[in-house]
N, CA, C, O and the ligand as a Tripos MOL2 file, in Angstrom:
@<TRIPOS>MOLECULE
protein
  313   311    79     0     0
PROTEIN
NO_CHARGES

@<TRIPOS>ATOM
      1 N           0.8330   -1.1990    0.0000 N.3       1 MET1
      2 CA          0.0000    0.0000    0.0000 C.3       1 MET1
      3 C           0.8650    1.2450    0.0000 C.2       1 MET1
      4 O           1.6810    1.4380    0.9000 O.2       1 MET1
      5 N           0.6950    2.0640   -0.9750 N.am      2 GLY2
      6 CA          1.4480    3.3050   -1.0210 C.3       2 GLY2
      7 C           0.8790    4.3180   -0.0640 C.2       2 GLY2
      8 O          -0.2880    4.2510    0.3200 O.2       2 GLY2
      9 N           1.7100    5.2470    0.3110 N.am      3 ALA3
     10 CA          1.2660    6.2780    1.2350 C.3       3 ALA3
     11 C           0.9350    7.5630    0.4830 C.2       3 ALA3
     12 O           1.1550    8.6700    0.9740 O.2       3 ALA3
     13 N           0.4080    7.3860   -0.7070 N.am      4 SER4
     14 CA          0.0620    8.5700   -1.4930 C.3       4 SER4
     15 C          -1.0440    9.3620   -0.7970 C.2       4 SER4
     16 O          -2.0120    8.7950   -0.2920 O.2       4 SER4
     17 N          -0.8800   10.6470   -0.7830 N.am      5 SER5
     18 CA         -1.8940   11.4700   -0.1360 C.3       5 SER5
     19 C          -3.1200   11.5410   -1.0300 C.2       5 SER5
     20 O          -3.0290   11.8730   -2.2120 O.2       5 SER5
     21 N          -4.2350   11.2320   -0.4620 N.am      6 ARG6
     22 CA         -5.4680   11.2280   -1.2310 C.3       6 ARG6
     23 C          -6.1300   12.5970   -1.1420 C.2       6 ARG6
     24 O          -6.7880   12.9220   -0.1530 O.2       6 ARG6
     25 N          -5.9540   13.3570   -2.1450 N.am      7 ARG7
     26 CA         -6.6640   14.6390   -2.1880 C.3       7 ARG7
     27 C          -7.9240   14.4570   -3.0170 C.2       7 ARG7
     28 O          -8.1130   13.4500   -3.6990 O.2       7 ARG7
     29 N          -8.7510   15.4350   -2.9360 N.am      8 GLY8
     30 CA         -9.9830   15.3350   -3.7030 C.3       8 GLY8
     31 C         -11.0850   14.7390   -2.8600 C.2       8 GLY8
     32 O         -10.9740   14.6710   -1.6360 O.2       8 GLY8
     33 N         -12.1220   14.3190   -3.4960 N.am      9 ARG9
     34 CA        -13.3090   13.9210   -2.7750 C.3       9 ARG9
     35 C         -13.1900   12.5490   -2.1690 C.2       9 ARG9
     36 O         -13.0830   11.5410   -2.8670 O.2       9 ARG9
     37 N         -13.2110   12.5320   -0.8390 N.am     10 GLY10
     38 CA        -13.2370   11.2750   -0.1300 C.3      10 GLY10
     39 C         -14.6660   10.9240    0.2180 C.2      10 GLY10
     40 O         -15.5850   11.1230   -0.5770 O.2      10 GLY10
     41 N         -14.8370   10.4020    1.4130 N.am     11 THR11
     42 CA        -16.1600    9.9450    1.8040 C.3      11 THR11
     43 C         -16.8690   10.9380    2.7030 C.2      11 THR11
     44 O         -18.0330   10.7430    3.0540 O.2      11 THR11
     45 N         -16.1700   12.0060    3.0800 N.am     12 GLY12
     46 CA        -16.7870   12.9780    3.9520 C.3      12 GLY12
     47 C         -16.7960   12.5020    5.3900 C.2      12 GLY12
     48 O         -16.1540   11.4880    5.6620 O.2      12 GLY12
     49 N         -17.4580   13.1380    6.3260 N.am     13 PRO13
     50 CA        -18.3180   14.2930    6.0470 C.3      13 PRO13
     51 C         -17.5320   15.5350    5.6330 C.2      13 PRO13
     52 O         -16.3270   15.6380    5.8630 O.2      13 PRO13
     53 N         -18.2270   16.4430    5.0350 N.am     14 PHE14
     54 CA        -17.6030   17.6590    4.5430 C.3      14 PHE14
     55 C         -18.0330   18.8450    5.3810 C.2      14 PHE14
     56 O         -19.1350   18.8770    5.9280 O.2      14 PHE14
     57 N         -17.1530   19.8090    5.4690 N.am     15 ASP15
     58 CA        -17.5230   21.0150    6.1740 C.3      15 ASP15
     59 C         -18.5040   21.8100    5.3230 C.2      15 ASP15
     60 O         -18.2110   22.1200    4.1680 O.2      15 ASP15
     61 N         -19.6610   22.1420    5.8780 N.am     16 PRO16
     62 CA        -20.6840   22.7990    5.0620 C.3      16 PRO16
     63 C         -20.3460   24.2330    4.6780 C.2      16 PRO16
     64 O         -20.9340   24.7860    3.7490 O.2      16 PRO16
     65 N         -19.4070   24.8270    5.3850 N.am     17 TYR17
     66 CA        -19.0590   26.2200    5.0680 C.3      17 TYR17
     67 C         -17.9280   26.3270    4.0550 C.2      17 TYR17
     68 O         -17.9370   27.2050    3.1930 O.2      17 TYR17
     69 N         -16.9750   25.4490    4.1620 N.am     18 THR18
     70 CA        -15.7960   25.5680    3.3040 C.3      18 THR18
     71 C         -15.6740   24.4360    2.2950 C.2      18 THR18
     72 O         -14.9060   24.5380    1.3380 O.2      18 THR18
     73 N         -16.4190   23.3660    2.4970 N.am     19 GLY19
     74 CA        -16.2900   22.2090    1.6110 C.3      19 GLY19
     75 C         -15.0850   21.3420    1.9280 C.2      19 GLY19
     76 O         -14.7850   20.4090    1.1830 O.2      19 GLY19
     77 N         -14.3850   21.6330    3.0250 N.am     20 ALA20
     78 CA        -13.2270   20.8240    3.4050 C.3      20 ALA20
     79 C         -13.6750   19.4040    3.7420 C.2      20 ALA20
     80 O         -14.7410   19.2010    4.3220 O.2      20 ALA20
     81 N         -12.8650   18.4420    3.3780 N.am     21 ASP21
     82 CA        -13.2020   17.0480    3.6150 C.3      21 ASP21
     83 C         -12.7400   16.6450    5.0190 C.2      21 ASP21
     84 O         -11.5860   16.2720    5.2270 O.2      21 ASP21
     85 N         -13.6550   16.7290    5.9610 N.am     22 LEU22
     86 CA        -13.3080   16.4430    7.3580 C.3      22 LEU22
     87 C         -12.9680   14.9760    7.5510 C.2      22 LEU22
     88 O         -12.1670   14.6310    8.4200 O.2      22 LEU22
     89 N         -13.5700   14.1170    6.7510 N.am     23 GLY23
     90 CA        -13.2910   12.6810    6.8330 C.3      23 GLY23
     91 C         -11.8610   12.3580    6.4410 C.2      23 GLY23
     92 O         -11.3170   11.3320    6.8500 O.2      23 GLY23
     93 N         -11.2470   13.2330    5.6460 N.am     24 GLU24
     94 CA         -9.8640   13.0530    5.2270 C.3      24 GLU24
     95 C          -8.8970   13.8170    6.1240 C.2      24 GLU24
     96 O          -7.7010   13.9000    5.8460 O.2      24 GLU24
     97 N          -9.4350   14.3710    7.2010 N.am     25 GLY25
     98 CA         -8.5800   15.0520    8.1590 C.3      25 GLY25
     99 C          -8.3230   16.5120    7.8410 C.2      25 GLY25
    100 O          -7.5170   17.1600    8.5090 O.2      25 GLY25
    101 N          -8.9950   17.0370    6.8320 N.am     26 GLU26
    102 CA         -8.8260   18.4610    6.5490 C.3      26 GLU26
    103 C          -9.4320   19.2570    7.6940 C.2      26 GLU26
    104 O         -10.4660   18.8860    8.2500 O.2      26 GLU26
    105 N          -8.7890   20.3300    8.0290 N.am     27 TRP27
    106 CA         -9.3530   21.1800    9.0680 C.3      27 TRP27
    107 C          -9.4530   22.5940    8.5370 C.2      27 TRP27
    108 O          -8.7850   22.9700    7.5740 O.2      27 TRP27
    109 N         -10.2890   23.3550    9.1800 N.am     28 ILE28
    110 CA        -10.6230   24.6560    8.6250 C.3      28 ILE28
    111 C         -10.7840   25.6690    9.7520 C.2      28 ILE28
    112 O         -11.0600   25.3030   10.8940 O.2      28 ILE28
    113 N         -10.6110   26.9240    9.4250 N.am     29 ALA29
    114 CA        -10.8570   27.9960   10.3730 C.3      29 ALA29
    115 C         -12.0510   28.7990    9.8550 C.2      29 ALA29
    116 O         -12.0380   29.3140    8.7370 O.2      29 ALA29
    117 N         -13.0580   28.8900   10.6800 N.am     30 TYR30
    118 CA        -14.2240   29.6690   10.2860 C.3      30 TYR30
    119 C         -13.9590   31.1580   10.3970 C.2      30 TYR30
    120 O         -13.1890   31.6180   11.2400 O.2      30 TYR30
    121 N         -14.6100   31.8820    9.5330 N.am     31 SER31
    122 CA        -14.6200   33.3300    9.6920 C.3      31 SER31
    123 C         -15.5590   33.6710   10.8460 C.2      31 SER31
    124 O         -16.3800   32.8410   11.2360 O.2      31 SER31
    125 N         -15.4500   34.8800   11.3960 N.am     32 PRO32
    126 CA        -16.3580   35.2620   12.4960 C.3      32 PRO32
    127 C         -17.8250   35.1160   12.1170 C.2      32 PRO32
    128 O         -18.6350   34.6850   12.9380 O.2      32 PRO32
    129 N         -18.1750   35.4680   10.8930 N.am     33 ALA33
    130 CA        -19.5690   35.3520   10.4600 C.3      33 ALA33
    131 C         -20.0130   33.8910   10.4290 C.2      33 ALA33
    132 O         -21.1430   33.5630   10.7910 O.2      33 ALA33
    133 N         -19.1150   33.0300    9.9960 N.am     34 GLN34
    134 CA        -19.4530   31.6110    9.9600 C.3      34 GLN34
    135 C         -19.5770   31.0420   11.3680 C.2      34 GLN34
    136 O         -20.4630   30.2290   11.6330 O.2      34 GLN34
    137 N         -18.7020   31.4600   12.2650 N.am     35 GLU35
    138 CA        -18.7880   30.9940   13.6490 C.3      35 GLU35
    139 C         -20.0950   31.4120   14.2860 C.2      35 GLU35
    140 O         -20.6750   30.6820   15.0900 O.2      35 GLU35
    141 N         -20.5490   32.5950   13.9180 N.am     36 ALA36
    142 CA        -21.7960   33.0970   14.4850 C.3      36 ALA36
    143 C         -23.0170   32.5170   13.7920 C.2      36 ALA36
    144 O         -24.1510   32.7800   14.1910 O.2      36 ALA36
    145 N         -22.7810   31.7260   12.7530 N.am     37 GLY37
    146 CA        -23.9000   31.1230   12.0470 C.3      37 GLY37
    147 C         -24.6250   32.0920   11.1350 C.2      37 GLY37
    148 O         -25.7680   31.8560   10.7450 O.2      37 GLY37
    149 N         -23.9560   33.1860   10.7950 N.am     38 LEU38
    150 CA        -24.5960   34.1940    9.9540 C.3      38 LEU38
    151 C         -24.4220   33.8920    8.4740 C.2      38 LEU38
    152 O         -25.1920   34.3710    7.6410 O.2      38 LEU38
    153 N         -23.4250   33.1080    8.1520 N.am     39 ASP39
    154 CA        -23.1750   32.7670    6.7690 C.3      39 ASP39
    155 C         -23.8820   31.4520    6.4580 C.2      39 ASP39
    156 O         -23.8940   30.5350    7.2790 O.2      39 ASP39
    157 N         -24.4550   31.3700    5.2950 N.am     40 ALA40
    158 CA        -25.1240   30.1200    4.9220 C.3      40 ALA40
    159 C         -24.0880   29.0590    4.5560 C.2      40 ALA40
    160 O         -23.0950   29.3650    3.8960 O.2      40 ALA40
    161 N         -24.3100   27.8210    4.9780 N.am     41 PRO41
    162 CA        -23.4130   26.7270    4.6080 C.3      41 PRO41
    163 C         -23.6130   26.3480    3.1510 C.2      41 PRO41
    164 O         -24.6590   25.8130    2.7830 O.2      41 PRO41
    165 N         -22.6270   26.6200    2.3330 N.am     42 ARG42
    166 CA        -22.8000   26.4950    0.8790 C.3      42 ARG42
    167 C         -22.4810   25.1220    0.3440 C.2      42 ARG42
    168 O         -22.7130   24.8440   -0.8330 O.2      42 ARG42
    169 N         -21.9530   24.2590    1.1860 N.am     43 TYR43
    170 CA        -21.5860   22.9270    0.7100 C.3      43 TYR43
    171 C         -22.3970   21.8660    1.4300 C.2      43 TYR43
    172 O         -22.6910   21.9890    2.6190 O.2      43 TYR43
    173 N         -22.7510   20.8330    0.7020 N.am     44 CYS44
    174 CA        -23.4840   19.7260    1.3070 C.3      44 CYS44
    175 C         -22.5430   18.9400    2.2170 C.2      44 CYS44
    176 O         -21.4810   18.5080    1.7680 O.2      44 CYS44
    177 N         -22.9090   18.7440    3.4950 N.am     45 PRO45
    178 CA        -22.0340   17.9880    4.4020 C.3      45 PRO45
    179 C         -21.9430   16.5200    4.0350 C.2      45 PRO45
    180 O         -21.0020   15.8390    4.4440 O.2      45 PRO45
    181 N         -22.8930   16.0260    3.2780 N.am     46 VAL46
    182 CA        -22.8970   14.6090    2.9260 C.3      46 VAL46
    183 C         -22.0010   14.3220    1.7310 C.2      46 VAL46
    184 O         -21.2340   13.3600    1.7470 O.2      46 VAL46
    185 N         -22.0920   15.1540    0.6900 N.am     47 CYS47
    186 CA        -21.3600   14.8450   -0.5400 C.3      47 CYS47
    187 C         -20.3320   15.9140   -0.9150 C.2      47 CYS47
    188 O         -19.5200   15.6990   -1.8150 O.2      47 CYS47
    189 N         -20.3600   17.0570   -0.2380 N.am     48 GLY48
    190 CA        -19.3600   18.0890   -0.5070 C.3      48 GLY48
    191 C         -19.6340   18.9120   -1.7600 C.2      48 GLY48
    192 O         -18.8180   19.7490   -2.1480 O.2      48 GLY48
    193 N         -20.7760   18.6760   -2.3910 N.am     49 ARG49
    194 CA        -21.0950   19.4820   -3.5680 C.3      49 ARG49
    195 C         -21.4990   20.8770   -3.1530 C.2      49 ARG49
    196 O         -22.0020   21.1040   -2.0520 O.2      49 ARG49
    197 N         -21.2690   21.7970   -4.0550 N.am     50 ARG50
    198 CA        -21.7110   23.1550   -3.8050 C.3      50 ARG50
    199 C         -23.2250   23.2160   -3.9520 C.2      50 ARG50
    200 O         -23.7890   22.7200   -4.9280 O.2      50 ARG50
    201 N         -23.8760   23.8330   -2.9650 N.am     51 ARG51
    202 CA        -25.3330   23.9040   -3.0000 C.3      51 ARG51
    203 C         -25.7800   25.2740   -3.4850 C.2      51 ARG51
    204 O         -25.0350   26.2530   -3.4340 O.2      51 ARG51
    205 N         -26.9930   25.3070   -3.9470 N.am     52 VAL52
    206 CA        -27.5960   26.5710   -4.3240 C.3      52 VAL52
    207 C         -28.2150   27.1850   -3.0710 C.2      52 VAL52
    208 O         -29.1470   26.6300   -2.4900 O.2      52 VAL52
    209 N         -27.6880   28.3300   -2.6660 N.am     53 VAL53
    210 CA        -28.1130   28.9510   -1.4220 C.3      53 VAL53
    211 C         -29.0030   30.1470   -1.7200 C.2      53 VAL53
    212 O         -28.6980   30.9810   -2.5730 O.2      53 VAL53
    213 N         -30.1040   30.2060   -0.9960 N.am     54 GLN54
    214 CA        -30.9550   31.3840   -1.0610 C.3      54 GLN54
    215 C         -31.1400   31.9280    0.3390 C.2      54 GLN54
    216 O         -31.4580   31.1890    1.2710 O.2      54 GLN54
    217 N         -30.9410   33.2120    0.4770 N.am     55 VAL55
    218 CA        -31.1850   33.8420    1.7710 C.3      55 VAL55
    219 C         -32.6600   34.1990    1.8580 C.2      55 VAL55
    220 O         -33.2330   34.7770    0.9340 O.2      55 VAL55
    221 N         -33.2590   33.8440    2.9830 N.am     56 THR56
    222 CA        -34.6780   34.1090    3.2010 C.3      56 THR56
    223 C         -34.8110   35.0670    4.3760 C.2      56 THR56
    224 O         -33.8290   35.3310    5.0700 O.2      56 THR56
    225 N         -36.0050   35.5870    4.6080 N.am     57 PRO57
    226 CA        -36.1970   36.4700    5.7680 C.3      57 PRO57
    227 C         -35.8940   35.7650    7.0890 C.2      57 PRO57
    228 O         -35.6010   36.4210    8.0890 O.2      57 PRO57
    229 N         -35.9630   34.4500    7.0980 N.am     58 HIS58
    230 CA        -35.7690   33.7040    8.3400 C.3      58 HIS58
    231 C         -34.3910   33.0840    8.4400 C.2      58 HIS58
    232 O         -34.0410   32.5210    9.4770 O.2      58 HIS58
    233 N         -33.6150   33.1750    7.3980 N.am     59 GLY59
    234 CA        -32.3010   32.5340    7.4240 C.3      59 GLY59
    235 C         -31.8640   32.2190    6.0170 C.2      59 GLY59
    236 O         -31.5490   33.1190    5.2390 O.2      59 GLY59
    237 N         -31.8420   30.9330    5.6860 N.am     60 TRP60
    238 CA        -31.3990   30.5510    4.3510 C.3      60 TRP60
    239 C         -31.9580   29.1750    4.0150 C.2      60 TRP60
    240 O         -32.3950   28.4260    4.8880 O.2      60 TRP60
    241 N         -31.9300   28.8710    2.7420 N.am     61 THR61
    242 CA        -32.1440   27.5030    2.3010 C.3      61 THR61
    243 C         -30.9740   27.1290    1.3950 C.2      61 THR61
    244 O         -30.4440   27.9680    0.6670 O.2      61 THR61
    245 N         -30.5840   25.8740    1.4510 N.am     62 ALA62
    246 CA        -29.4830   25.3970    0.6260 C.3      62 ALA62
    247 C         -29.9420   24.1060   -0.0500 C.2      62 ALA62
    248 O         -30.4090   23.1790    0.6110 O.2      62 ALA62
    249 N         -29.8030   24.0610   -1.3570 N.am     63 VAL63
    250 CA        -30.2910   22.9080   -2.1070 C.3      63 VAL63
    251 C         -29.1230   22.1660   -2.7380 C.2      63 VAL63
    252 O         -28.4150   22.7040   -3.5880 O.2      63 VAL63
    253 N         -28.9340   20.9280   -2.3110 N.am     64 CYS64
    254 CA        -27.9370   20.0550   -2.9150 C.3      64 CYS64
    255 C         -28.5650   19.3610   -4.1160 C.2      64 CYS64
    256 O         -29.7060   18.9040   -4.0380 O.2      64 CYS64
    257 N         -27.8380   19.2750   -5.2230 N.am     65 PRO65
    258 CA        -28.4080   18.5950   -6.3870 C.3      65 PRO65
    259 C         -28.7090   17.1250   -6.1270 C.2      65 PRO65
    260 O         -29.5260   16.5230   -6.8240 O.2      65 PRO65
    261 N         -28.0650   16.5600   -5.1510 N.am     66 ARG66
    262 CA        -28.3270   15.1390   -4.8520 C.3      66 ARG66
    263 C         -29.1560   14.9210   -3.6030 C.2      66 ARG66
    264 O         -29.9190   13.9570   -3.5340 O.2      66 ARG66
    265 N         -29.0250   15.7930   -2.6140 N.am     67 HIS67
    266 CA        -29.6480   15.5220   -1.3200 C.3      67 HIS67
    267 C         -30.7750   16.4660   -0.9720 C.2      67 HIS67
    268 O         -31.3550   16.3830    0.1110 O.2      67 HIS67
    269 N         -31.0830   17.3550   -1.8850 N.am     68 GLY68
    270 CA        -32.2580   18.1860   -1.6680 C.3      68 GLY68
    271 C         -32.0060   19.3570   -0.7470 C.2      68 GLY68
    272 O         -30.8710   19.7720   -0.5120 O.2      68 GLY68
    273 N         -33.0980   19.8680   -0.2400 N.am     69 GLU69
    274 CA        -33.0620   21.1530    0.4420 C.3      69 GLU69
    275 C         -32.8420   21.0170    1.9520 C.2      69 GLU69
    276 O         -33.3880   20.1310    2.6090 O.2      69 GLU69
    277 N         -32.0240   21.9290    2.4690 N.am     70 THR70
    278 CA        -31.8670   22.0920    3.9050 C.3      70 THR70
    279 C         -32.1750   23.5490    4.1930 C.2      70 THR70
    280 O         -31.8130   24.4180    3.3990 O.2      70 THR70
    281 N         -32.8220   23.8370    5.2910 N.am     71 ASP71
    282 CA        -32.9350   25.2560    5.6260 C.3      71 ASP71
    283 C         -32.4950   25.5030    7.0530 C.2      71 ASP71
    284 O         -32.3970   24.5820    7.8630 O.2      71 ASP71
    285 N         -32.2310   26.7730    7.3430 N.am     72 SER72
    286 CA        -31.6200   27.1250    8.6170 C.3      72 SER72
    287 C         -32.5060   26.7340    9.7900 C.2      72 SER72
    288 O         -32.0020   26.4460   10.8760 O.2      72 SER72
    289 N         -33.8140   26.7220    9.5880 N.am     73 ALA73
    290 CA        -34.7170   26.3540   10.6800 C.3      73 ALA73
    291 C         -34.4820   24.9140   11.1300 C.2      73 ALA73
    292 O         -34.6500   24.5940   12.3070 O.2      73 ALA73
    293 N         -34.0900   24.0400   10.1890 N.am     74 MET74
    294 CA        -33.8250   22.6370   10.5460 C.3      74 MET74
    295 C         -32.6500   22.5360   11.5060 C.2      74 MET74
    296 O         -32.6570   21.7190   12.4260 O.2      74 MET74
    297 N         -31.6500   23.3660   11.2880 N.am     75 LEU75
    298 CA        -30.4480   23.2800   12.1200 C.3      75 LEU75
    299 C         -30.6540   23.9220   13.4790 C.2      75 LEU75
    300 O         -30.0360   23.5200   14.4650 O.2      75 LEU75
    301 N         -31.5210   24.9150   13.5290 N.am     76 GLU76
    302 CA        -31.7170   25.6170   14.7920 C.3      76 GLU76
    303 C         -32.6280   24.8470   15.7340 C.2      76 GLU76
    304 O         -32.6610   25.1120   16.9350 O.2      76 GLU76
    305 N         -33.3570   23.9060   15.1900 N.am     77 ARG77
    306 CA        -34.2820   23.1310   16.0120 C.3      77 ARG77
    307 C         -33.5090   22.0400   16.7460 C.2      77 ARG77
    308 O         -33.3610   20.9330   16.2290 O.2      77 ARG77
    309 N         -33.0190   22.3380   17.9310 N.am     78 ARG78
    310 CA        -32.2660   21.3510   18.6880 C.3      78 ARG78
    311 C         -32.9090   21.1100   20.0320 C.2      78 ARG78
    312 O         -32.4130   20.3040   20.8180 O.2      78 ARG78
    313 ZN        -25.3720   16.3640   -1.0690 Zn       79 ZN79
@<TRIPOS>BOND
     1     1     2 1
     2     2     3 1
     3     3     4 2
     4     3     5 am
     5     5     6 1
     6     6     7 1
     7     7     8 2
     8     7     9 am
     9     9    10 1
    10    10    11 1
    11    11    12 2
    12    11    13 am
    13    13    14 1
    14    14    15 1
    15    15    16 2
    16    15    17 am
    17    17    18 1
    18    18    19 1
    19    19    20 2
    20    19    21 am
    21    21    22 1
    22    22    23 1
    23    23    24 2
    24    23    25 am
    25    25    26 1
    26    26    27 1
    27    27    28 2
    28    27    29 am
    29    29    30 1
    30    30    31 1
    31    31    32 2
    32    31    33 am
    33    33    34 1
    34    34    35 1
    35    35    36 2
    36    35    37 am
    37    37    38 1
    38    38    39 1
    39    39    40 2
    40    39    41 am
    41    41    42 1
    42    42    43 1
    43    43    44 2
    44    43    45 am
    45    45    46 1
    46    46    47 1
    47    47    48 2
    48    47    49 am
    49    49    50 1
    50    50    51 1
    51    51    52 2
    52    51    53 am
    53    53    54 1
    54    54    55 1
    55    55    56 2
    56    55    57 am
    57    57    58 1
    58    58    59 1
    59    59    60 2
    60    59    61 am
    61    61    62 1
    62    62    63 1
    63    63    64 2
    64    63    65 am
    65    65    66 1
    66    66    67 1
    67    67    68 2
    68    67    69 am
    69    69    70 1
    70    70    71 1
    71    71    72 2
    72    71    73 am
    73    73    74 1
    74    74    75 1
    75    75    76 2
    76    75    77 am
    77    77    78 1
    78    78    79 1
    79    79    80 2
    80    79    81 am
    81    81    82 1
    82    82    83 1
    83    83    84 2
    84    83    85 am
    85    85    86 1
    86    86    87 1
    87    87    88 2
    88    87    89 am
    89    89    90 1
    90    90    91 1
    91    91    92 2
    92    91    93 am
    93    93    94 1
    94    94    95 1
    95    95    96 2
    96    95    97 am
    97    97    98 1
    98    98    99 1
    99    99   100 2
   100    99   101 am
   101   101   102 1
   102   102   103 1
   103   103   104 2
   104   103   105 am
   105   105   106 1
   106   106   107 1
   107   107   108 2
   108   107   109 am
   109   109   110 1
   110   110   111 1
   111   111   112 2
   112   111   113 am
   113   113   114 1
   114   114   115 1
   115   115   116 2
   116   115   117 am
   117   117   118 1
   118   118   119 1
   119   119   120 2
   120   119   121 am
   121   121   122 1
   122   122   123 1
   123   123   124 2
   124   123   125 am
   125   125   126 1
   126   126   127 1
   127   127   128 2
   128   127   129 am
   129   129   130 1
   130   130   131 1
   131   131   132 2
   132   131   133 am
   133   133   134 1
   134   134   135 1
   135   135   136 2
   136   135   137 am
   137   137   138 1
   138   138   139 1
   139   139   140 2
   140   139   141 am
   141   141   142 1
   142   142   143 1
   143   143   144 2
   144   143   145 am
   145   145   146 1
   146   146   147 1
   147   147   148 2
   148   147   149 am
   149   149   150 1
   150   150   151 1
   151   151   152 2
   152   151   153 am
   153   153   154 1
   154   154   155 1
   155   155   156 2
   156   155   157 am
   157   157   158 1
   158   158   159 1
   159   159   160 2
   160   159   161 am
   161   161   162 1
   162   162   163 1
   163   163   164 2
   164   163   165 am
   165   165   166 1
   166   166   167 1
   167   167   168 2
   168   167   169 am
   169   169   170 1
   170   170   171 1
   171   171   172 2
   172   171   173 am
   173   173   174 1
   174   174   175 1
   175   175   176 2
   176   175   177 am
   177   177   178 1
   178   178   179 1
   179   179   180 2
   180   179   181 am
   181   181   182 1
   182   182   183 1
   183   183   184 2
   184   183   185 am
   185   185   186 1
   186   186   187 1
   187   187   188 2
   188   187   189 am
   189   189   190 1
   190   190   191 1
   191   191   192 2
   192   191   193 am
   193   193   194 1
   194   194   195 1
   195   195   196 2
   196   195   197 am
   197   197   198 1
   198   198   199 1
   199   199   200 2
   200   199   201 am
   201   201   202 1
   202   202   203 1
   203   203   204 2
   204   203   205 am
   205   205   206 1
   206   206   207 1
   207   207   208 2
   208   207   209 am
   209   209   210 1
   210   210   211 1
   211   211   212 2
   212   211   213 am
   213   213   214 1
   214   214   215 1
   215   215   216 2
   216   215   217 am
   217   217   218 1
   218   218   219 1
   219   219   220 2
   220   219   221 am
   221   221   222 1
   222   222   223 1
   223   223   224 2
   224   223   225 am
   225   225   226 1
   226   226   227 1
   227   227   228 2
   228   227   229 am
   229   229   230 1
   230   230   231 1
   231   231   232 2
   232   231   233 am
   233   233   234 1
   234   234   235 1
   235   235   236 2
   236   235   237 am
   237   237   238 1
   238   238   239 1
   239   239   240 2
   240   239   241 am
   241   241   242 1
   242   242   243 1
   243   243   244 2
   244   243   245 am
   245   245   246 1
   246   246   247 1
   247   247   248 2
   248   247   249 am
   249   249   250 1
   250   250   251 1
   251   251   252 2
   252   251   253 am
   253   253   254 1
   254   254   255 1
   255   255   256 2
   256   255   257 am
   257   257   258 1
   258   258   259 1
   259   259   260 2
   260   259   261 am
   261   261   262 1
   262   262   263 1
   263   263   264 2
   264   263   265 am
   265   265   266 1
   266   266   267 1
   267   267   268 2
   268   267   269 am
   269   269   270 1
   270   270   271 1
   271   271   272 2
   272   271   273 am
   273   273   274 1
   274   274   275 1
   275   275   276 2
   276   275   277 am
   277   277   278 1
   278   278   279 1
   279   279   280 2
   280   279   281 am
   281   281   282 1
   282   282   283 1
   283   283   284 2
   284   283   285 am
   285   285   286 1
   286   286   287 1
   287   287   288 2
   288   287   289 am
   289   289   290 1
   290   290   291 1
   291   291   292 2
   292   291   293 am
   293   293   294 1
   294   294   295 1
   295   295   296 2
   296   295   297 am
   297   297   298 1
   298   298   299 1
   299   299   300 2
   300   299   301 am
   301   301   302 1
   302   302   303 1
   303   303   304 2
   304   303   305 am
   305   305   306 1
   306   306   307 1
   307   307   308 2
   308   307   309 am
   309   309   310 1
   310   310   311 1
   311   311   312 2
@<TRIPOS>SUBSTRUCTURE
     1 MET1         2 RESIDUE 1 A MET
     2 GLY2         6 RESIDUE 1 A GLY
     3 ALA3        10 RESIDUE 1 A ALA
     4 SER4        14 RESIDUE 1 A SER
     5 SER5        18 RESIDUE 1 A SER
     6 ARG6        22 RESIDUE 1 A ARG
     7 ARG7        26 RESIDUE 1 A ARG
     8 GLY8        30 RESIDUE 1 A GLY
     9 ARG9        34 RESIDUE 1 A ARG
    10 GLY10       38 RESIDUE 1 A GLY
    11 THR11       42 RESIDUE 1 A THR
    12 GLY12       46 RESIDUE 1 A GLY
    13 PRO13       50 RESIDUE 1 A PRO
    14 PHE14       54 RESIDUE 1 A PHE
    15 ASP15       58 RESIDUE 1 A ASP
    16 PRO16       62 RESIDUE 1 A PRO
    17 TYR17       66 RESIDUE 1 A TYR
    18 THR18       70 RESIDUE 1 A THR
    19 GLY19       74 RESIDUE 1 A GLY
    20 ALA20       78 RESIDUE 1 A ALA
    21 ASP21       82 RESIDUE 1 A ASP
    22 LEU22       86 RESIDUE 1 A LEU
    23 GLY23       90 RESIDUE 1 A GLY
    24 GLU24       94 RESIDUE 1 A GLU
    25 GLY25       98 RESIDUE 1 A GLY
    26 GLU26      102 RESIDUE 1 A GLU
    27 TRP27      106 RESIDUE 1 A TRP
    28 ILE28      110 RESIDUE 1 A ILE
    29 ALA29      114 RESIDUE 1 A ALA
    30 TYR30      118 RESIDUE 1 A TYR
    31 SER31      122 RESIDUE 1 A SER
    32 PRO32      126 RESIDUE 1 A PRO
    33 ALA33      130 RESIDUE 1 A ALA
    34 GLN34      134 RESIDUE 1 A GLN
    35 GLU35      138 RESIDUE 1 A GLU
    36 ALA36      142 RESIDUE 1 A ALA
    37 GLY37      146 RESIDUE 1 A GLY
    38 LEU38      150 RESIDUE 1 A LEU
    39 ASP39      154 RESIDUE 1 A ASP
    40 ALA40      158 RESIDUE 1 A ALA
    41 PRO41      162 RESIDUE 1 A PRO
    42 ARG42      166 RESIDUE 1 A ARG
    43 TYR43      170 RESIDUE 1 A TYR
    44 CYS44      174 RESIDUE 1 A CYS
    45 PRO45      178 RESIDUE 1 A PRO
    46 VAL46      182 RESIDUE 1 A VAL
    47 CYS47      186 RESIDUE 1 A CYS
    48 GLY48      190 RESIDUE 1 A GLY
    49 ARG49      194 RESIDUE 1 A ARG
    50 ARG50      198 RESIDUE 1 A ARG
    51 ARG51      202 RESIDUE 1 A ARG
    52 VAL52      206 RESIDUE 1 A VAL
    53 VAL53      210 RESIDUE 1 A VAL
    54 GLN54      214 RESIDUE 1 A GLN
    55 VAL55      218 RESIDUE 1 A VAL
    56 THR56      222 RESIDUE 1 A THR
    57 PRO57      226 RESIDUE 1 A PRO
    58 HIS58      230 RESIDUE 1 A HIS
    59 GLY59      234 RESIDUE 1 A GLY
    60 TRP60      238 RESIDUE 1 A TRP
    61 THR61      242 RESIDUE 1 A THR
    62 ALA62      246 RESIDUE 1 A ALA
    63 VAL63      250 RESIDUE 1 A VAL
    64 CYS64      254 RESIDUE 1 A CYS
    65 PRO65      258 RESIDUE 1 A PRO
    66 ARG66      262 RESIDUE 1 A ARG
    67 HIS67      266 RESIDUE 1 A HIS
    68 GLY68      270 RESIDUE 1 A GLY
    69 GLU69      274 RESIDUE 1 A GLU
    70 THR70      278 RESIDUE 1 A THR
    71 ASP71      282 RESIDUE 1 A ASP
    72 SER72      286 RESIDUE 1 A SER
    73 ALA73      290 RESIDUE 1 A ALA
    74 MET74      294 RESIDUE 1 A MET
    75 LEU75      298 RESIDUE 1 A LEU
    76 GLU76      302 RESIDUE 1 A GLU
    77 ARG77      306 RESIDUE 1 A ARG
    78 ARG78      310 RESIDUE 1 A ARG
    79 ZN79       313 GROUP 0 **** ****
């Protein structure tokens, strides 16, 4: 087995703000807006694809071409 570094799309999960592949050990630093949850997560955490983001009066919605729509209300409901 070679120790070649595997870049590119692994199995995830992916960081929804930056698209970094957390499953591959990538790490990221959020901007202050992202830490505060003010920025919409533009990447699908499941597949890492870029989502179509729409800002709404209540937050945002993000649509993955494969996994469908997520909106901010879903994440805030804890
Ligand atoms: Zn997806």
